[in-house]
N, C-alpha and C positions, 0 to 999 in steps of 0.2 A: 877572226873570230866568227861564228855563225850568226847570221841578221838577226835572227829571232832570237836567240839567246842573248845578243848584246843589248836589245831593245827589252827585254823581259828584266835584266840585270838594272837597266835605267830606271826602268817603272818601279821595281821592286826597292832600291835602296834609294832613290830620291824622294825628296818630300812632294807632296801635291799641292798644289794651291788651295785645295779644298782641304781644310783642316779636318772635317767630318770624316773623310776616306781615311786619314792618316790615323786617327783613333781607331776607326772600323779595322785596318791592315794591323795596328797594335794589338787590339783585343783579339783577333785571330790567331797572330804568334804566339800572345801568351796561352791561348787555349790549347794549341799543339804542343807547346813545352809542357804545361801542366798536365794534359794528357798522357804525353810520353812517360813523364816521371810517375804518375800512377799507374799505368799498364805495366810498367817495368818492377814497381816496387811491389805491386801485387802478385805478378809471377814469381819474384824473389821470394816473398815470404811464403807463398804456397809450397815452393819448392823447399822452404825451411821446415815448414811444418809437415810437409811429406815425410823427410827424413828424420826429422824429430819421430814423428809417429812409427816409422818402419824400425827407428832403433830398437822400440820395446818388443817387437815382431822379431827382429834378428837376437834378441836376447833369449827369446823362450822357443824358438823354432829354428830347426837346423837348415843346412844348405839343402839336403835331401832328407827323404824319410820314407822307408820301406816298410809296407803293412800287406797283410794277405788279403787277395781276393774275397776269398770265401772263409766265413768265420771270424772270429775276434783275434784268435791266437794261432801261432805256428811253431813249430820247433825250430831253433836255431842248429844249425849243424855244420860239420866240417865243409862241405860244400859250400855252403854260403859264405863262410868265413873266408875260402879259398878265392873266391870270386871279388870279394873287397880287397884282399889282399894284392890280387893280378891288378886290380883297378888303381892301386897306389892311393886310396883313400888316405887323407891326412889322419882321421879319427873316427872312431864309430863308438856307438854305445847302445847296449840293448835296454828297452824300457818296457813297461806295462800300465796301460791307462784302462781305467774302468770308473763307471760312475759309481758313486759310494752316498750313504747318508751320513751326515756327521751330527752327533750329539754332543753339547756339553752343557751340564746340569740341565735347565730346563728350557735350554734352546736348542734348535737343529736347523741344518742347512743341507741342502744337495749341492754337491761339488764333484768332481772328479780326482781321483786318488794317482798319482802317476807314480810306477815303482823306476828307480833309476839306479843303475851301477855305477861303479867308482870311476867309470871312464867319462861321465855325464859331462863333467865341466871341462874338459876336451873338447866337446863340441858345443856345448851352449855354455854361457858366462853367467848362468844364473845365480851364481852365488854373489856376483855384483849388485843385484837388484835386493839383497838381505840387507836391512837397515836397523835391525835390532836381533840381537843373537848371532847364532851361525848357521852353515849351510849343513846338510845331513848328514847325520855322523855315522859313518859306513861300519863303526864297531859297534854301535849300540842300535839294536835291531828294531825297536819299538821306539824311536825318535824321528819325527816328522819337522816339515817346515810349511808353515802355511801363508796364504797371502793376506793382507791387512784388510782385504774387505771382509774373508772369513772371520777375521782375528776381532773384526768390529761388530759383525752380526751376531757372533756367538759369545761375545763379551770373554774372549780367552787370549791369554797371551804368553809369553815364552816362558819355560823355567817354572809353570806353577805346577808344584809338585803334589797340592792338596787335592786335585781333581784331574781325571785322565780326559782326555779327548777321545770320546768313543766313536771309532767308524765301524759303519754296517753295510756289507754287500748282499744282494740275493743270492741264495744257494743255487747252484746249477738243477735242473730239473724241467719237468713237462707237467702242464695241468695247472689248476687253479690254487692259491695258496690256502689252505686249511685251517693252519695256525701260524699266525704272523711270530709267534716266539720262536719256531725252531725254523722260518723260512729264512732266516738270514743268518749270515757269520759274520760273528762280531771281534773286534781286536782293540784294546786300550793302547794310546799311543801317549806320546808326551811332546808338545809344542818345544821345539828349541831354537827357532829362528822364524822370524815374519818378513817377508818381500814385500816390494811394492813397486808394480809396472805401471798396468791401466786398470780402471774401474773393472772391467769383464775379466781380466786375468784374475785381479787379486780377488775374485768372488768365485774363480773357478777351480784354481788347485790347490791339490795338498801334495807336497813331495815326500816321498817316503824311500825306504831301502827296499831294493828290487826283490829281496829276499822275504822281506815283509809282506809285499802285495802278492807274491806268489804262494805264500802261505795263505793268505787271507782269501785269496781265489781258488784254492787247491790245485795250483800250476804245477808241473814239473820242474825240474832244476833249470832246464835248457828251453822251457815254453814261454814264448814273449808275445807282445801285440805290434811291436814296431821297432825298427833299427833306423837310429839317427845318424846321419853322417855329416862330417866336416870336410870340405874339399881341400885341395892345396890351392894356393893363390893363383899357380898357373893352369889351373884345369878349369875348363868351362863347365859350367853346371848343365847347359842342354845337352853337350854332348856325351858327358858322365851318365846323365841320366837314361839316354837311348842305349848306351853300351849296357847299363846295370841291367835296362829292362829286355834286352835281348838275351843277357847272360841268364837271369833269374827265372825268365818263361811268364807265362800267362797266369800262373798261381799267386803272382806277386804284382803289386801297384808302387811304382817309384815316382814320387810327386816331389817338385820345387817348392820353396819357403813360397813362392808367389802364387802355386797352385793350392796349398794349402791354405792360404788366406785370400783367396780368389774375390770374394766379397768385399774384402776391407781395400784390395787395391782398385777393384772398380769404383767403388765409393770415392778414394782419393783422386782418382784421374776424373771422376765425372765433376767432382767440387772443382778440379782445377781448370778444367774446360768451360764451367760453367762461370766461373770468375772471368776468365780471358773473354767470354762472348759478351758478358756484362760491361766490362770496362771498353770492350771496342766497340759497344753501343755508345757509349757515353763519348767516345773518341769520334764517331760519325758526327754525333751532334755537336761537337766541337767544331768538326770540319765545314759543316755549314756556315760558319764564320767565314772560313776561308772562301767558300762559293761567294757569299754575299760581298766580301773585300773584294774581289775579282770583277765582279758585276759592277760595283760601284767606278771600280778604276775604269772599266770600259765605257761606262756611261761619261765619264771624266775626260778621257782621252779619245771622244768620238771624233772630235776635230782632225787631229793627229791621225787617226786610223783613215779618215777619209784621204787625207794627203798621201799616206802610205799607200793607199789602194790606187789613186790616180798615179802614181809614181811608178807602178808596175807590180805590188806585190799582192798575191792572190789571195783569197778568202783564206785557204789552208794555211798561210803563211802566217797572215795576222791572227788566227786561232792559236797557232802554235806559240806565239809570243805569250799570251796569256795562259796557256798550259804550262809553259816552262814556268812563267812568274809564279803561279800557285804552285808549282812542283819544288821550286826552289825556295817559297816561304815554310813549305812542310819540310823540306830538308833542314832549314836553319832551324826550325822549332825542335826538330827532332834531333839535331845535333846538341843544342844548348840542353835540352830536357836530359838526354843520356848522359851529359858531362855533369849535371848535377844530381841525377839518379845514382849512376855507379858508384862514386865515391861515399854516398850515403849507405849505401848496401853494403860495400866493402867494410867500413868503419863500425855499422851495426853489427857486422859477422865478427869482428874483431873486439870491439869495445862493449856492445851489447849496452847501449846509453838508454834505449827504450825497452822498460821491461813489462813481464807479463804479471810477475808478481815480485816480491822484494828480493828473491835470489833467483828467478829465472827469467833472461833476457829473451826477447821476441826473435825466434829462430828465422834466421834468412840464409839464402844461399846465393852464391854468384856464380852463374851459368852461362857459358858464351850464348848458347842454345836459345835462352830468354832473350839476350840483345837480338839475336838474329830473328827471334819471331818480332819483336818490337819494331825491327827496323821494316821487317817485310809489309808487316800490318800497316804501319803509319805511310809506308811509301804508296804502297797498293792504293788505299784509300782517299792519302793526297792527290797522286794523279788522277783518280777517277773524279775527284772534286773539280781539279783544275779544268777536266773534260767537260765536266755538265756545266760548269761556269762560262768557258769558252764557245761552248755552243749557242750562245745567246748572238755572237758575231753573224751577220748575215749581210748578202751583199745590198740589201735594204738600207741597213744600219750604216753602212759607209760608203754610199753613192751620194 
């Protein structure tokens, strides 16, 4: 066995005659264990929160979205249809989105009206977000589905036949509006469903029949603002995006779900990084205990070190003993911490015993990447702490 490793193990696992050193070593070990648990649990929680947040985005936004580079709308023709078929897209749907002014009795709100066709639910599972009423009835042209935020703002519910939900959009034209009464196109609709996703989405969208929105905007029957695509599971999003962009040309823009929500993704990644850095800082503070424990051990074993030096051990070998001791202490704390943290995360994911609300467990995800991040972080910082502490050993100390 390596000489330095053998001595390091003896120093680590044997009790010192000085009880204070034993207590300091125990505190250092507990600090590493607690830091390991905290770092791994926080990373797992943020992974869970990220997936939980993205589940709402995945409900309302497609794998890929095709829009026009110039102008709001374009004509969907056979050429575009053939390109989509040749690329073996699982499903696609034609949609129209436009800002609209909503009015119900004496209350008003600005939102986005989104016209969808009968293929929409093959691309986005928005019907799963409807908690009251039903999804858009394609047989009833003047029915709509609204977000819970819009429902609360306007005090409008589903199947309220006494009063219509009025939707206004500006008429196309140039110049200033001279007569507000004639500047908007109006349609009266009946909400038949209310969906709930996030606060922003619940206040933003009104879903309606594609034909209704085309009538409202005076669009042609083949005129739309976007095509939303669902890919097959065996297709790579980035590859399909490049293929479609090349085939459709520069007049169209093909965007992934992540590009459509770039700000949201950046926010999630920034929060995750900030949390990692904060808990890494806490870990660094905890590792000061490791440095203190090693320094105290060096002072306590000074006579032994003198003996080793006079027997022929070099300063480098003696320093290596305490580097390995600190490293082993860190590894021991890391192992115990992961042994406690991993089952906790797995049990929380399976049984959800810690709740946010009475019906919503705290979301967590177990990823091997998080385990590797914790191992690398603690091993590197533990090694640096041990190196810093062992640097106290000099020729003057052991002579």
